[in-house]
N, C-alpha and C positions, 0 to 999 in steps of 0.2 A: 254477649257472645257465650254460646253453649260450649262447655268444656267437652273436649272429644274423649269418648271412652277408650281407655286402652284395649288393644286387641289381644286376646289370648290365642296362642297357636298350639296346635297338636300337630306333630310330624309323624308321618306313617311312612315307614321305610318297607317297600314290598307291598304292592297295590293288590294283593290276593284277597281271597274271601276272609281270612283271619283279621288282617289289618283293618279292612273295611268294617267288619262287625264291631271291632272295639272303638273305631272312629265314630260309628253310628251311636254307640252307647254313650260315649263321653264327649262327642263332638258338638253338641247343641249349644249355639251361642258362641262357638269358637271358629276360628279360621283353620281349616284343615289343609296341610301341605302333604300331598301324596307324591312320594318319590319311588321310582322303580328303575331298574336297569334299562328296561325297554319302555320308551316313551308311549307306544301304543297301549301298554297295560295301564300305565298312570292315567292316560286320557280316557280310556273306557271306564275305569273306576271313578274318575271325576265325573263323568257324565251321570253315572248312577246316583252318586252322592248329591250332585248339584240338582238333579231331578227330584231328590228326596227333601230339598231345601236347605242344604248345607252350603256354606261359603268355602270353596275349594280352590286351590292352586296346584300346579303339578310341577315336578321337577325330575331330572334324570340323575341317578345316583349309582356309583359302583361302590358298594360297601367295602371292597377290599382295596380301595384307593384312599389314602388319607386325604389327598387334595380334592378329590370328589365329595367326601364327606364333609370336609371343612366347607366347601363351596355351598352345600346344602345348609349347613348351619348359619352361615352368612346370609343366604337368601330367606331362610326362616326368620332369623332375628330382624331382618329388615322390615318384615311384615308386622312383627309384634313380639310379645312376650312368649316364650316357650314354657308352657305348662304341662306338656305331656309328650312323650316320645314312644311310639309303638314301633318296635324293630321286629319286623315279620318277614324281612328278606332272607332267603337261605336256598340252599340247594340239597338235594338228597342223593344217595349212592346210586339211584336209577337214573339221575340227572347229569352227574358230573364225576369227574375222576377224583381220587383221593386228594390230589394237590389242590384242586379247585375248591373241594369241600372245606379243606382247612383254611384256605384263604378267605372264602366267603363266610362261612359258619362261625370259625373260631376268631381269626384276626379281624374280619369284618365286624363282628359284634363287639370286640375289644375297641375298635376304632370309634364305633358309634358311641358306645358309653363314655369313652374318654373325651371325646369332641363335645358332646351335649352336657356332660358333668359341669363344664365352664360356664353353660348359658341358661341352663333350666332354672326356673324361678323356684324361690323357697316354697316347699309344699308340693312341687311338681313331682311327676313320676315317670319312670321309663319302664316299659313292659317288653321283655323279650320273649318271642314266641320261638319254640323249637318243635321238631316233629319227633315221631317215634320211628322213623325210617331206619336210622341206625340200628335199631333193636330187632328189625325184622329181616334184615339181611346178613350175610356172614361178615365177619370182621374185615376191615380194610386191610 
């Protein structure tokens, strides 16, 4: 009987172009879990990556909710060993109120790092993507 090869998993939070680009670069031979607040965004990104030959699953996540982030961690670890996390979910001052920006961009990032720190494999990495939007607009 052939021994099953362990599955390495990359989790991408925020299914936009930045997360997809990093997943393409580092996702060869790994299972990619695409998670977004909007299922239709994750589905569209999954189609693009699947058509390019990547193995992809999708999930819905609200990074400002500990319960939602934890559920994503559980779903991803069920698939395999977490070797990478790409946190590209966020909102800008042109998209959301200051309260929402703090919940998503600040608190959400802290939640993601806290939850994945407990499960990421030795030698794994977490990349956090941020924008320059806050520097182009007046202070909140």
